C-alpha positions in Angstrom: -17.7 23.1 -10.3 -15.6 21.4 -12.9 -12.1 21.8 -14.0 -10.7 24.3 -15.1 -12.8 26.5 -12.7 -12.0 24.6 -9.5 -8.7 25.5 -7.8 -6.0 22.8 -7.8 -5.0 21.3 -4.4 -1.5 21.7 -3.0 0.8 18.7 -2.7 0.1 18.6 1.0 -3.7 18.7 0.5 -3.4 15.8 -2.0 -1.3 13.8 0.4 -3.7 14.4 3.3 -6.8 13.3 1.3 -5.0 10.3 -0.2 -4.0 9.1 3.2 -7.3 9.8 5.0 -9.8 9.0 2.3 -8.0 6.3 0.2 -5.8 4.5 2.8 -2.6 5.5 1.1 0.6 5.7 3.3 3.3 8.3 2.9 6.7 6.6 2.5 10.3 7.8 2.2 13.1 5.9 0.6 15.4 4.2 3.1 18.6 5.5 1.6 18.9 9.0 0.2 20.5 9.1 -3.2 23.0 12.0 -3.7 22.1 14.4 -6.5 23.5 17.7 -7.7 21.8 19.5 -4.8 23.0 17.0 -2.2 21.1 14.1 -0.6 17.6 13.8 -2.0 14.7 12.3 -0.1 12.3 10.5 -2.4 8.8 10.5 -1.1 6.0 8.4 -2.4 2.5 7.3 -1.6 1.6 3.6 -1.5 -1.9 2.1 -1.5 -1.0 -1.6 -1.8 2.0 -3.6 -2.8 2.7 -2.6 -6.4 0.4 0.5 -6.3 2.5 3.6 -5.7 3.2 7.1 -7.0 6.4 8.9 -6.6 5.7 12.5 -5.4 7.0 15.4 -7.3 9.9 17.5 -5.9 7.6 20.3 -4.6 6.9 21.9 -1.3 3.7 20.7 0.4 2.4 24.2 -0.1 2.9 24.2 -3.9 -0.3 23.7 -6.0 -0.4 20.7 -8.3 -1.0 21.2 -12.1 -3.9 19.3 -13.5 -1.5 17.1 -15.4 0.4 16.0 -12.3 -2.8 15.6 -10.3 -4.3 13.4 -13.0 -1.1 11.2 -13.1 -1.0 10.8 -9.3 -4.7 9.9 -9.3 -4.2 7.4 -12.1 -1.1 5.7 -10.4 -3.0 5.3 -7.1 -6.4 4.4 -8.6 -8.0 7.5 -7.1 -11.0 8.9 -9.1 -9.8 12.3 -10.5 -13.3 13.6 -9.8 -12.4 13.6 -6.1 -10.3 16.6 -6.9 -12.6 18.3 -9.4 -11.0 16.9 -12.5 -14.1 16.6 -14.6 -15.3 18.2 -17.7 -18.9 19.1 -17.8 
């Protein structure tokens, strides 16, 4: 089934598939910058040196929007079709 009929994955599901199927590693910044809500952990996925995607500030249970999912796939060179982002 093609987008827009396929349900979008949650952030946690995206991370799980990116790490198991595409050898990405989940990283966290070494120093937490302090923002208006206090210290902020910045998480990102990295596939190789220079190929990374900063993860959105969402709970792992929050579904991704098609736009955010497409951007993450593009930054990590993951085919968007893996997550159902195709138009047929």
